[in-house]
C-alpha positions as CSV (number, residue, x, y, z in Angstrom):
1,X,114.5,100.0,78.2
2,X,110.8,99.7,77.5
3,X,108.2,100.3,80.1
4,X,105.3,97.8,79.9
5,X,101.8,99.2,79.5
6,X,99.2,98.1,82.1
7,X,96.7,95.5,80.9
8,X,93.9,96.6,83.3
9,X,91.8,99.7,83.0
10,X,88.8,101.5,84.4
11,X,85.5,101.4,82.5
12,X,82.5,103.7,82.5
13,X,79.6,101.3,82.6
14,X,75.9,102.2,82.1
15,X,73.4,100.4,84.3
16,X,70.9,98.3,82.2
17,X,68.1,99.0,84.7
18,X,68.3,102.8,85.5
19,X,70.9,104.2,83.1
20,X,73.2,105.5,85.8
21,X,76.9,105.6,84.7
22,X,79.7,104.7,87.0
23,X,83.3,103.8,86.9
24,X,84.2,100.1,87.3
25,X,87.6,98.4,87.4
26,X,87.8,95.8,84.6
27,X,89.3,93.2,86.9
28,X,86.9,93.7,89.8
29,X,87.4,91.1,92.5
30,X,83.9,91.6,94.1
31,X,80.4,92.1,92.8
32,X,79.9,95.7,91.8
33,X,76.3,97.1,92.2
34,X,74.8,100.3,90.7
35,X,75.0,103.1,93.2
36,X,71.5,104.3,92.3
37,X,69.3,101.2,92.0
38,X,71.5,98.3,93.4
39,X,71.5,96.3,90.1
40,X,74.6,94.1,89.6
41,X,76.7,95.7,86.8
42,X,80.0,93.7,87.2
43,X,80.6,90.1,88.4
44,X,84.1,88.7,89.2
45,X,85.3,85.7,87.2
46,X,88.8,85.1,88.4
47,X,90.5,87.4,85.9
48,X,88.6,90.0,84.0
49,X,85.2,90.9,85.4
50,X,82.0,90.0,83.5
51,X,80.5,93.4,82.7
52,X,76.6,93.2,82.7
53,X,76.0,96.8,81.7
54,X,76.9,98.7,78.6
55,X,80.6,99.9,78.5
56,X,80.3,103.6,77.6
57,X,84.0,104.5,77.8
58,X,87.4,103.0,78.6
59,X,89.7,105.1,80.8
60,X,93.4,104.5,80.7
C-alpha cells in the first residue's frame, strides 16, 4: 500500500520591505504579515496562497 505525499508545505519567505525571513504555510487561509515591519507577505486565494515575498526555502 502506498502512502500519499502531502501537497502542502511550509515556505521560508523573505519580506520585500525589510528582508526579515519567516515561515509561512503555502495554503494560508488568512493574510500573513511580516513580524518585523507589518508588510503583507502572503495573501489567501482560496487554495494556494499568493506569496508576495521571495521564497527562500521550501520545508517538507
